[in-house]
Steps between C-alpha positions, in 0.01 A plus 500: 500500500830377350584134443864447553666176365757410770813333357700228666379168648173331393250773573134487402419853528565826694261786525571808699313823532578823697160553636612777717829688556557343832434131403474261206341167453658205307381165423778243383505127439820301495630153430848610567601816687665793315595836639244770492538866438417658840655857460390753756344236716572477865222281627292224336214279624492160329180281489522160361199414276602156434822276491780378734861547548757686707536878576867595531600835657866581570574116459255384753220280374140434607210299345219676333156380374174619385352788711850578639552871586844633513678828548790573284710819558746591228746216608817480289452124455160355461350233282234226485584144435199369316392150563152518347408789244425781726274812440573808717335821589753762573409834654776746483534805717738761348718768646240766387285378788696735722441796273267783600130413420383850499251465215357159619177470674614192678652521845848330471588543865404136586687368182802699611499381856439139425746478208775668705426254787510199270814623330674553829403176675474229238778240553573491123518121492277278269181329632139606545455824665182389681481175703154545661257310275214755589709798415633341184142421386406870544800614292426234234144632465635854454760392249218319313331833477813658365531222238141522396518885457829472310330262258181708472676825419208724518498865583499449879748207515812686595307694773362168642849335493648803658262491798523119535874527532450734802335206683760255385795724626326536832460121556858428393637776727311359803619145420858619483453683831394171658822351385702793640333455830499119507646365810467830687254526792395815675352519856265783386277382213467872397870499405461279196227752372740785573794341311270430210363853481851656517636254233221598257516868563880541528502776253237715667686705776166612664367154537814341647567788747483392875217747554280359221584137590442554873153644432404238244611199719400650842852523625612790726728713291745545786523120516512423125873470468548278797195287387640452148857408628363262760298314234735519199832478682610795300435868499217648290733738308727198417212288379376782265852562364567137438169453321566807272846379421367159412275666240789729386715191446247323277428806309873559431533145367167458310410848377670778299346771714764775575657455832413862593131418430513187715655699784239762484204254479629297800546809718864552497663845484681427179674223313812551709309440823337181346841379389661547837220320679508219238877443546463509873228241518570283182856565437447622140379839356216540267721520190697189591167313552375621161813390326496162678837559678541234775 
């Protein structure tokens, strides 16, 4: 482990360790905020161990306190306004998360699905990511495990943290899905389950095919398209395309993954196909999004 003395502000200490090539864990304590080195980071989970203040993302501010759990994509403008000395646990997910995991024994498919969903659907504003106290308590217990293993640093700690984060990402993704669907009601209770399943398997062509979904949710395949449009008020193909484009937009902004690779992973013919669809639906192409062109 390396101890990094972070300059600027009144900072007690800053310890960061790359426990795995897909994530790093950092504990930092501040009296006054100073910018941190977050290179190659596109997604960060923040757990407040103690202290109070304000979290500011893109000039929007929200209060934070002990046990607060926040999601911080690689926003161009973010900071913490410290009121009481604050100790943070930062869990940083890096761009290498999306690299091939051919030699790993861990199945990263659930990480990949949940992280893509979170990245594509988080509102990118400050404030706690989980409002439900029961769900927040579950994530807190898991993050306490991460903290304990990080401090223990024995031979199995990285493996334990790695597997604990699988559960954390799952809970976060489902809580964001609740917010996405908030205010929407469906006549058929199955439809919420169907939407959830599609959202979390959006990159698996087989699992989101009408044939597979019809069989899984006991819907006649010949009736599936009509059933989906009647409940969602949009065509199935349009919902799938829109969901994939939301992920592509976030990955253009928050990762350095080549656009050709993003296109391939999201099921587009090539980068030109993805670019055309992005311009049609969002008004900007992938390179414009990556450069921050308005």
